[in-house]
C-alpha atoms as one frame of an Amber mdcrd trajectory, in Angstrom:
protein
 -45.373  31.290  -5.623 -46.614  28.593  -8.011 -45.054  25.150  -7.844 -45.067
  22.326 -10.333 -46.209  19.003  -8.921 -42.715  17.604  -9.486 -40.560  20.649
  -8.706 -38.175  21.033  -5.793 -39.266  23.507  -3.131 -36.188  24.971  -1.426
 -36.586  26.907   1.825 -33.576  28.973   2.898 -33.681  28.699   6.690 -30.721
  31.098   6.937 -33.067  33.879   5.749 -35.579  33.100   8.523 -35.463  34.585
  11.984 -35.964  32.355  15.022 -39.618  32.835  15.978 -40.390  32.781  19.725
 -42.842  30.081  20.843 -44.457  31.681  23.870 -42.340  30.809  26.856 -38.663
  31.826  27.118 -36.035  29.498  25.719 -38.097  28.159  22.779 -37.978  29.273
  19.145 -38.651  27.717  15.752 -38.021  28.136  12.029 -40.877  26.458  10.151
 -39.834  24.711   6.952 -43.053  23.092   5.770 -46.697  22.776   6.736 -48.535
  19.871   5.127 -51.439  21.079   2.980 -53.755  18.353   4.292 -53.320  19.818
   7.784 -51.652  16.670   9.101 -48.460  18.197  10.453 -45.408  20.395  10.103
 -41.630  20.302   9.771 -39.387  22.817  11.522 -36.080  23.642  13.124 -36.564
  23.861  16.889 -34.103  25.793  19.082 -34.072  25.490  22.872 -31.760  27.266
  25.291 -29.733  25.359  27.920 -31.879  24.163  30.827 -35.172  24.443  28.914
 -37.655  21.743  29.934 -40.213  20.223  27.573 -42.994  19.011  29.882 -44.741
  15.664  29.596 -46.552  15.480  26.286 -48.195  12.980  23.955 -47.792  12.897
  20.188 -51.079  12.209  18.386 -49.179  11.153  15.262 -45.628  10.049  14.600
 -42.715  12.381  15.196 -39.204  12.337  13.727 -36.417  14.349  15.385 -32.789
  14.733  14.316 -30.346  16.406  16.737 -28.308  18.983  14.831 -26.486  20.473
  17.827 -26.685  20.449  21.606 -27.885  17.689  23.908 -31.142  16.725  25.568
 -31.905  14.256  28.309 -35.006  12.061  28.222 -36.438  12.424  31.716 -38.133
   8.998  31.801 -34.988   7.010  30.960 -32.096   9.397  31.699 -30.730   8.782
  28.189 -28.845  11.744  26.700 -29.393  12.427  22.997 -26.554  14.276  21.246
 -25.720  15.679  17.819 -26.250  13.321  14.898 -28.869  11.208  16.696 -32.278
  10.515  15.149 -35.294   9.727  17.351 -38.582   8.251  16.105 -41.658   8.615
  18.315 -44.721   6.557  17.328 -48.267   7.906  17.646 -49.287   7.961  21.308
 -45.715   8.247  22.612 -45.540  10.123  25.928 -42.304  11.721  27.097 -40.601
  14.762  28.578 -37.046  15.994  28.241 -34.648  18.803  29.105 -31.768  20.539
  27.345 -28.493  19.718  29.102 -25.064  21.280  28.757 -23.959  24.808  27.897
 -25.083  25.129  24.289 -28.517  25.532  22.722 -30.214  22.460  21.317 -31.254
  22.583  17.661 -33.498  19.816  16.314 -34.947  19.164  12.874 -38.447  17.823
  13.648 -41.340  16.495  11.598 -44.592  16.258  13.568 -47.689  14.503  12.257
 -50.915  15.231  14.107 -50.990  17.419  17.163 -49.328  17.407  20.557 -51.091
  17.205  23.925 -49.361  18.539  27.047 -50.263  16.461  30.098 -50.681  17.034
  33.820 -49.334  14.706  36.505 -52.559  12.681  36.402 -52.457  12.349  32.595
 -55.152  14.937  31.983 -54.674  17.115  28.875 -53.667  20.626  29.964 -53.379
  22.061  26.462 -53.089  20.933  22.853 -51.251  22.222  19.807 -52.642  21.360
  16.382 -50.925  21.769  13.002 -53.432  24.544  12.157 -52.536  26.427  15.371
 -48.798  26.132  14.653 -49.371  27.493  11.116 -51.481  30.369  12.459 -48.770
  31.251  15.014 -46.254  31.470  12.150 -48.509  33.520   9.851 -49.465  35.915
  12.648 -45.831  36.459  13.662 -44.798  37.136  10.051 -47.634  39.632   9.603
 -46.927  41.430  12.907 -43.220  41.758  12.059 -43.546  42.530   8.330 -41.595
  39.396   7.438 -42.245  37.326   4.317 -43.537  33.834   5.131 -40.908  31.509
   3.686 -42.170  28.113   4.868 -43.924  26.076   2.214 -47.449  24.774   2.476
 -47.620  21.609   0.433
């Protein structure tokens, strides 16, 4: 698909399946991958009880709660629908989905994410290029058209 520099680029997320992200309870619908490799934007779905372990954002992150609730494990604060959370580069946190319904977030991630051990050591990293490759590979394996934009 060819885009004009100034054209809108709609992505119909209703046409996308939820793509599993490795461990049970996590799935995503990618909306956009930034052409310069700096990040991605996606819908993120987590089942009740799912834990996101301690991690560090290498760039800024923006998250808007569409549905469901999550609890920040460092502060105990519960984030519900309609709440926006900004995380600056270097932010370290962990959280868990609480309640009976799945959590759906709209997230923009710049840079990668490092998952940390108890002593702060990096256990694994996820880069924007790896997230894009996961999406492309899944689409190819399942014969699904890649709908996310790369701009």
